Each structure stands twice: as C-alpha cells, then as structure tokens.
N, C-alpha and C positions, 0 to 999 in steps of 0.2 A: 477376927478371923485368923486362925492358925493355918498358914499355908503349907508348911512342911513340919510334919510331926517328928517327935523324938523317936528314933528307932535304933535299937542296938544292932550293930553289925560287927560281929567279932569283938575286937577290942575298941571299936570306934562307935561313937554316937553322933548322930546328925543334929543334935540339939543346937549346936553352934550356928547352924545355918537356918534355924527356924525364923520365920518372919511373921509378925503380927501387925495387921493394919488397924490403925485407930484414927479415924477422921482423915485429916490431911497429913498425917505422920505415919510412920511405921516403927516398929521396935525390932532391932537387929542386934543380936549379941548383947541383949540387956540394955541397949542404948536407944533412946527415942530420937529419930531423925526425920527430917522433912522428906516428903516424896520427891524423887528426882535427884537427890544428893548422890546416890550411887552412880548414876549416869554421869553427872557432873564430875565426880571424883575420878571415874575411869577415863573420861576424856582428858583429864588434866594430870594424869600420871606423867612425871617427867620422863622424856624419851631415854635418857641415860640410865635411869633406874629400871625402866622396863627392859631395856637391852641387857642390863646386868642380870635381871631375873631370868630372861630367856637363855642367856649364855650359861648361867649356873644350872638351869634346868637341863640344858643339853649335856653338861658335864655329868649330871646325875643320871641321865639316860645312858650315857656311855659307861658309867660305873655299873648300872643295872645290867647292861649287856655283858660286861666283864663278869659280873656275878653269875650269870647263866653259862658263860663259856669257860671260865677258868676254875681251877681248883682253889680251895680256901686260902686266903692269906690275911694276916692281921692288917697289912697295909690297905688292902681293898676295903675291909670293913671300917677301918678308921677314916678312909677317904669318903666313904658313903656318909658316915656320921657327920663329918665336917661340912660336907656339901649340903646336906639337909639343914644343918644348923645355919649355914650361910643364907640359904633361901628363906628360912624363918626369920632370921635377923633383918633381912632387907624388906620382906613383905610386911613385917610387923611395924615398919615405919612408913608404909605407903597407904594412903587412903585409896580405896575403901577397905583394904585388908586389915588396916589397923583398928577397925571397929570390932574385930573379933579378939577375944582373949585366947591367945595361943600359948600361954605359959605352960599348960599341961602337956603340950606337944613335946616340949623339951624333956619332960619326965618320961614320956613314951620312948623318945630317942635314947635316953639313958638306959631304960629297961632293955631295949633291943641291942644297943650298940655302945653302951658305956664300957669303960676299961675292964671292969670285972666281967661283964657279959662277953666281951671279946675274948678274954681268957677262957671263959666257959665254951664259947664257940670253937676256939682252937682245940681244946680237949675233946670236944664232941667230934669234930671233923677228923682229928688224928686217929680216932677209933674206927673210922669208916675205911673200907677197902679202896674206895674212890672218894676223896674229900671234896665233893662237889655238891651243890644244892640239889642238882637233878637226881642224885643217887641216895638221898636221905630216905630211909624206909618209911612208908606211910604207916599211920597208926601210932607213931612215936611222938613223944613230947617235942623232940627236936624238929620233926616234920611240921608240927603245929606252929612252932616258932618261925620256921622258914616261911610258912604261908603268910604270917603276919608281917614278917620282914619284907617279903617281896610285894 
C-alpha cells in the first residue's frame, strides 16, 4: 500500500516521504524498517541534538524574517545557506531523519545559494530600484527563484 504518492511541487518531490507497508514492516526512503521504529527513534532523540536543531531552526527563522525586512546582502544569503546546511548536517545524523537520503538537498542549496548563485543574486538585486525580495517584479525568472528560495 503506497500511503503518500510522488507528487511534483515546484522543484520538490515528495517521493522521499512515501511509505509502503509490507506485513509487519514498512519501506521508508528505500529502507525496510519494522513497524514502530519511527516512534522509538523519535522518543530517543538525544535532548542536546534536538535542542540544537530547534535553536538552529530559530536562527533560520530569524534569517527568513531578515530576508523579508531588509534589502539584499551577500552576508544574509550566505548565512541562510550555512544555517540550512547546519540543519541538514545534524538531522542527517539523527534517527529517524537519517533514514532519508538528503544528499540531493545540498545540490538544491548550491543551486539557490552557492557562491556563483549569490553573485548572480547580487547582480540581479543591484538592478532593482529597491533591492528587496518583496519588490521583485512578478512574471520574471528572478521572481520564480525568489518563490523557490522562500
């Protein structure tokens, strides 16, 4: 039984979160696991790692708020990239998150926030009268990238 189908949504696909039940097991992220393991793993996440994930998530939320409020800066976009990478690094080592293959997520981050892309963002924002994500003209490639970024 396929619980969650693969559905493309913009640049994202939900196939990573599909679950297939087979008898007393289920298949998650291509791995066969016993029923109940996810609950077990969630209840056994070390408190220090969980706290770190939440604190880093709070930092990312603060950066997102800055992204909406401030004009463009390389520092802001670099901080967003580093924070997202920190979150991926830590959750990639914690069960049950480690069951998912998140290697492609790093490629997406590089496409949106790699050094070359940040230079491209800088050029694009410098051409705007107000270099802020809220003033990027709709219907442009830059606007589409902003939608994916946010």
